[in-house]
C-alpha positions in Angstrom: 0.0 0.0 0.0 1.4 3.5 -0.9 2.3 6.0 1.7 -0.5 8.3 0.6 -3.2 5.6 1.0 -1.8 4.9 4.5 -2.0 8.7 5.2 -5.6 9.0 3.9 -6.5 6.3 6.4 -5.2 8.2 9.4 -8.9 8.8 10.3 -10.0 5.3 11.3 -13.4 4.2 12.7 -16.6 6.0 12.9 -16.4 9.8 13.6 -18.5 11.4 16.4 -21.9 12.5 15.3 -21.2 16.2 15.4 -18.1 15.9 13.3 -20.1 14.0 10.7 -22.8 16.8 10.8 -20.1 19.5 10.3 -18.5 17.6 7.4 -22.0 17.2 5.8 -22.6 21.0 6.1 -19.3 21.7 4.5 -20.1 19.4 1.6 -23.4 21.3 1.1 -21.5 24.6 1.2 -19.0 23.3 -1.4 -21.9 22.4 -3.6 -23.5 25.8 -3.3 -20.1 27.4 -3.9 -19.6 25.4 -7.1 -23.0 26.4 -8.4 -22.4 30.1 -7.7 -19.0 30.1 -9.3 -19.8 27.8 -12.3 -20.4 30.7 -14.8 -17.5 32.9 -13.6 -15.1 29.9 -13.9 -16.3 29.1 -17.4 -15.8 32.7 -18.5 -12.6 33.6 -16.8 -10.7 30.4 -15.8 -12.2 27.7 -18.1 -11.4 24.2 -16.9 -12.1 23.1 -20.5 -9.0 24.9 -21.7 -6.9 23.3 -19.0 -8.0 19.9 -19.9 -7.4 20.6 -23.6 -3.9 21.6 -22.8 -3.4 18.6 -20.6 -4.6 16.2 -23.2 -3.0 17.8 -26.2 -0.6 15.8 -28.3 3.0 16.5 -27.1 5.0 14.1 -29.3 4.4 11.7 -32.1 6.0 9.1 -34.3 7.9 10.4 -37.3 7.5 7.2 -39.4 6.3 3.7 -38.2 5.8 2.6 -34.6 9.4 1.4 -34.3 10.7 4.7 -35.6 11.6 7.8 -33.6 9.2 9.6 -31.4 9.7 13.5 -31.8 8.3 16.5 -30.0 5.5 18.1 -32.0 7.4 21.4 -32.3 10.2 19.5 -34.2 13.9 19.1 -33.5 16.0 21.9 -32.2 19.8 22.0 -31.7 20.2 25.5 -30.3 18.0 27.3 -27.7 19.4 30.6 -28.8 20.5 31.1 -32.4 24.2 31.1 -32.8 24.8 30.1 -29.2 26.1 26.6 -29.6 28.4 26.2 -26.6 27.7 26.4 -22.9 29.9 29.5 -22.5 28.1 31.3 -25.3 24.7 30.4 -23.8 26.0 31.7 -20.4 27.2 35.0 -21.8 23.8 35.5 -23.6 22.0 34.8 -20.3 24.2 37.4 -18.5 23.2 40.0 -21.2 19.5 39.1 -20.7 19.4 39.2 -16.8 22.4 41.4 -16.0 21.8 42.6 -12.4 19.1 40.1 -11.5 19.9 37.7 -8.6 21.8 34.6 -9.9 23.4 32.7 -7.1 22.4 32.8 -3.4 24.6 31.6 -0.4 23.6 31.2 3.2 26.3 31.3 5.8 26.5 28.3 8.3 26.0 29.9 11.7 25.8 26.8 13.9 25.3 23.0 13.9 22.9 21.5 16.3 22.6 17.7 17.2 19.2 16.5 18.3 18.8 13.0 19.7 15.5 11.4 18.9 13.5 9.0 21.1 14.8 6.0 19.2 18.4 7.1 19.9 19.1 8.4 16.4 20.9 11.7 16.2 19.8 14.3 13.6 22.2 17.1 12.5 20.4 20.4 11.9 22.1 23.5 10.4 21.3 27.1 11.5 21.8 29.2 8.4 21.9 32.9 7.9 20.1 35.0 5.3 20.7 34.6 1.6 23.5 36.8 0.1 23.0 37.1 -3.6 25.3 37.6 -6.5 23.9 39.1 -9.7 24.5 37.5 -13.1 27.0 40.3 -13.9 28.9 39.6 -10.6 29.0 35.9 -11.3 30.3 36.6 -14.8 33.1 38.7 -13.4 34.3 35.8 -11.2 34.0 33.3 -14.1 36.3 35.5 -16.2 38.9 35.7 -13.5 38.8 31.9 -12.7 39.0 31.0 -16.5 42.0 33.3 -16.9 43.7 31.6 -13.9 43.0 28.1 -15.1 44.6 28.9 -18.4 47.7 30.2 -16.7 47.8 26.9 -14.6 47.0 24.6 -17.4 49.8 22.2 -18.3 50.1 19.6 -21.0 48.2 19.4 -24.3 44.9 18.2 -22.6 44.5 19.6 -19.1 41.7 18.5 -17.0 40.0 19.7 -13.8 38.5 17.5 -11.0 35.7 19.4 -8.9 35.4 17.9 -5.4 32.8 20.1 -3.6 29.5 20.4 -2.1 26.8 22.0 -4.4 27.5 25.7 -4.0 28.2 28.9 -5.9 31.9 28.1 -6.2 31.1 24.8 -7.8 29.1 26.4 -10.6 31.5 29.3 -11.1 34.4 26.8 -11.5 32.4 24.7 -14.0 31.5 27.8 -16.1 35.2 28.8 -16.0 36.3 25.4 -17.3 33.8 25.6 -20.1 35.2 29.0 -21.1 38.7 27.8 -20.9 37.8 24.7 -22.9 39.0 22.4 -20.1 37.2 19.1 -19.5 35.8 18.6 -16.0 35.3 15.5 -13.8 32.9 15.9 -10.8 33.4 13.9 -7.6 30.4 14.4 -5.3 31.1 15.1 -1.6 27.9 13.5 -0.5 27.1 9.8 -0.7 23.3 10.1 -0.9 20.3 12.2 0.0 16.8 11.4 1.2 14.0 12.1 -1.2 12.8 15.6 -0.5 9.2 14.9 -1.7 8.9 11.9 0.7 10.3 13.9 3.6 7.8 16.7 3.0 5.0 14.2 2.7 6.0 12.5 6.0 6.2 15.8 7.8 2.8 16.8 6.7 1.2 13.4 7.4 2.7 13.1 10.9 1.5 16.6 11.8 -2.1 15.8 10.6 -2.0 12.5 12.4 -1.1 14.2 15.7 -3.8 16.9 15.4 -7.3 16.6 16.9 -9.9 14.4 15.2 -11.8 17.3 13.7 -8.7 18.7 12.1 -7.9 15.3 10.6 -11.5 15.0 9.1 -11.4 18.7 7.8 -7.9 18.2 6.1 -9.0 14.9 4.5 -12.3 16.5 3.3 -10.5 19.5 1.7 -7.7 17.4 0.3 -10.1 15.0 -1.5 -12.2 18.0 -2.7 -9.2 19.9 -4.2 -7.9 16.7 -5.7 -11.3 16.1 -7.5 -11.5 19.7 -8.7 -7.9 19.7 -9.8 -8.3 16.6 -12.0 -11.4 18.3 -13.6 -9.3 21.4 -14.5 -10.6 23.7 -11.7 -8.3 25.7 -9.4 -9.2 26.2 -5.6 -7.9 29.6 -4.5 -10.0 29.6 -1.3 -8.5 26.2 -0.1 -5.1 27.3 -1.2 -5.2 30.4 1.1 -6.9 28.8 4.1 -6.0 25.1 4.2 -2.7 24.6 2.3 -1.0 27.9 3.1 1.0 26.5 6.0 2.2 23.5 4.0 3.3 25.8 1.1 5.5 27.7 3.7 7.5 24.5 4.2 9.4 25.6 1.0 9.1 29.3 1.5 5.6 29.9 0.3 6.6 31.3 -3.1 7.0 28.0 -5.0 6.0 28.3 -8.7 6.7 24.8 -9.8 8.7 21.5 -9.0 10.7 19.5 -11.5 11.6 16.0 -10.1 14.4 14.0 -11.7 17.1 11.5 -10.8 14.7 8.8 -9.5 11.0 7.9 -10.1 8.5 9.9 -8.2 5.5 7.9 -6.9 2.4 8.9 -8.8 0.4 9.4 -5.6 3.1 11.4 -3.9 3.3 13.5 -7.1 -0.5 14.2 -6.8 -0.1 14.9 -3.1 2.6 17.5 -3.8 0.4 19.0 -6.6 -2.5 19.5 -4.2 -0.6 20.7 -1.1 2.1 22.7 -2.7 -0.5 24.5 -4.9 1.8 24.4 -7.9 2.6 22.1 -10.8 4.8 19.2 -9.9 6.3 17.4 -13.0 8.9 14.7 -13.7 11.8 14.6 -16.1 13.9 11.7 -17.4 17.5 11.6 -18.6 21.0 10.2 -18.0 24.5 11.4 -17.8 25.1 10.0 -21.3 22.3 12.3 -22.7 23.8 15.4 -21.0 20.8 15.6 -18.6 17.2 15.7 -19.7 15.9 13.5 -22.5 12.2 13.9 -21.6 10.4 16.6 -19.5 6.7 16.6 -18.7 4.6 19.5 -19.9 3.7 21.9 -17.0 0.0 21.9 -18.3 -0.2 18.1 -18.0 -2.6 17.3 -15.1 -1.8 13.6 -15.0 0.8 11.8 -12.9 3.4 9.1 -13.5 4.6 10.5 -16.9 8.1 11.8 -17.7 6.7 13.8 -20.6 7.6 14.0 -24.3 11.2 14.0 -25.5 12.8 17.4 -25.4 13.3 19.1 -28.7 17.0 18.2 -29.1 16.5 14.5 -29.2 14.3 11.6 -30.3 13.1 8.6 -28.4 12.9 5.2 -30.0 11.2 2.1 -28.5 13.2 -1.0 -29.4 11.4 -4.4 -29.3 12.4 -6.9 -26.6 10.7 -10.0 -27.5 11.9 -12.1 -24.6 10.4 -9.6 -22.1 7.2 -9.2 -24.1 7.7 -5.6 -25.0 7.1 -4.3 -28.5 6.3 -0.8 -30.0 3.6 -2.6 -32.0 1.7 -3.7 -28.7 -1.2 -1.7 -27.3 0.0 0.3 -25.6 3.4 0.6 -27.3 6.3 -0.4 -25.2 9.9 -1.2 -25.6 13.5 -0.4 -24.6 14.1 3.3 -24.7 16.8 4.4 -27.1 17.8 8.0 -27.3 19.3 9.7 -30.3 20.2 13.4 -30.9 22.7 16.1 -30.5 22.7 15.7 -26.7 23.9 12.1 -26.8 27.5 11.7 -25.6 30.2 10.5 -28.0 30.9 7.6 -25.6 32.8 6.6 -22.5 36.3 7.9 -21.9 38.9 5.3 -22.9 36.3 2.5 -22.7 35.8 1.5 -26.4 34.2 -1.9 -25.7 31.7 -0.3 -23.2 31.0 2.5 -25.7 30.3 0.0 -28.6 28.0 -1.9 -26.3 25.8 1.0 -25.2 26.0 3.3 -28.2 24.7 1.7 -31.3 23.3 2.4 -34.8 19.5 1.7 -34.9 17.2 2.7 -37.8 19.9 4.7 -39.3 20.5 6.8 -36.1 23.2 6.7 -33.5 21.4 5.9 -30.2 22.2 5.3 -26.5 20.7 2.2 -25.1 19.2 3.2 -21.7 18.1 -0.3 -20.5 14.8 1.3 -19.3 11.4 0.1 -20.6 9.1 2.9 -21.7 5.5 3.1 -22.7 4.2 5.7 -25.2 0.9 7.4 -24.1 -1.6 8.6 -26.7 -0.5 12.2 -26.2 3.1 11.2 -27.0 4.5 11.4 -23.5 6.5 8.5 -22.0 6.0 6.4 -18.9 8.9 4.4 -17.4 7.4 1.0 -16.6 10.4 -1.3 -16.0 14.1 -1.8 -16.4 15.7 -4.7 -18.3 18.2 -5.4 -15.5 15.3 -5.8 -13.0 13.7 -8.6 -15.1 14.7 -12.1 -14.2 13.9 -15.2 -16.3 12.4 -18.0 -14.3 13.0 -21.7 -15.0 9.8 -22.1 -17.0 10.7 -19.0 -19.2 8.5 -16.4 -17.6 10.0 -13.0 -16.8 9.4 -11.4 -13.4 10.2 -7.8 -12.5 12.2 -7.5 -9.3 11.1 -3.8 -9.0 7.5 -4.8 -8.9 8.1 -7.7 -6.5 9.9 -5.2 -4.1 7.1 -2.7 -4.3 
């Protein structure tokens, strides 16, 4: 059972009669509110238009079903005309945003260690206010660091290793290396991080579970109402201001959108974040070998679980895997995800055999084999349904997904 279903069952047993009366009155009020606001919504904030954008075709096959899936707006190799390197893009961004805030840093004031009831010790940081550098100030530092790196560079092919926490100096050094045409290797100082979404969800559900019974019932009622309205294309400004304002403040209260990547986001957790954070929460999909994103969900898409259509610089192909029962000619179309395009890496450094294994020619295109099993939806967006390495062949020939067994 998912975490969200467990949460929604926090309220167990029959509620006191007066609580049921109050909930019934609120349901009647919601009905009257919907009736009074039906015409204004249709005129000024039409849910029909939201649903149309959500269901609109986002990508489609170029040829046959085993051919490439391409964004409906076509392929694009440059975001800004003539800016075909990271450094050129960065310089252009500096010209566009100039004195706007670019990088913010908070000073570490103190470290507190709190021992929990179970004996586990949590480390909490006390941080100061943000100190911002503008795009122009960052550009000045990038220029200085790039000049210094050129002076220090030795040999025909100098390289730089960045071993640091995620911080302003990390990005400044990387941008300087791009300007000096020096390859970089990143070594992360952290071994792993908890999923932010799950931690927020846990914090909210624990607080609701510890609240009085009436508050639990009211939160559940309002959550389910907003969820139903959201899926019909309606917004809920009253509930956003009254019920979910405190939850929004967990991330500052000014959140405009969330893009999740790096690991699959549970569909029900995604919907929970949509509702409680009062902003779009979408997923992306990509790998190091594709220089980041290969798919990004449309911000207007009201559904969950999808990683969206391919970005405009690449194409997605679904390769048949007969042994696992996946084929682009099935309904729905499924297969191993292959990625082709200008964002695909030339290969692995000094690993020719590994490169030849993972980077292949398929349907006349150079593709990277992800090993992930994808499904194409009717609107062209992709859902990750499995991974080849997680499929084990049993003695009688049947394939079983270890990921699904674990879940």
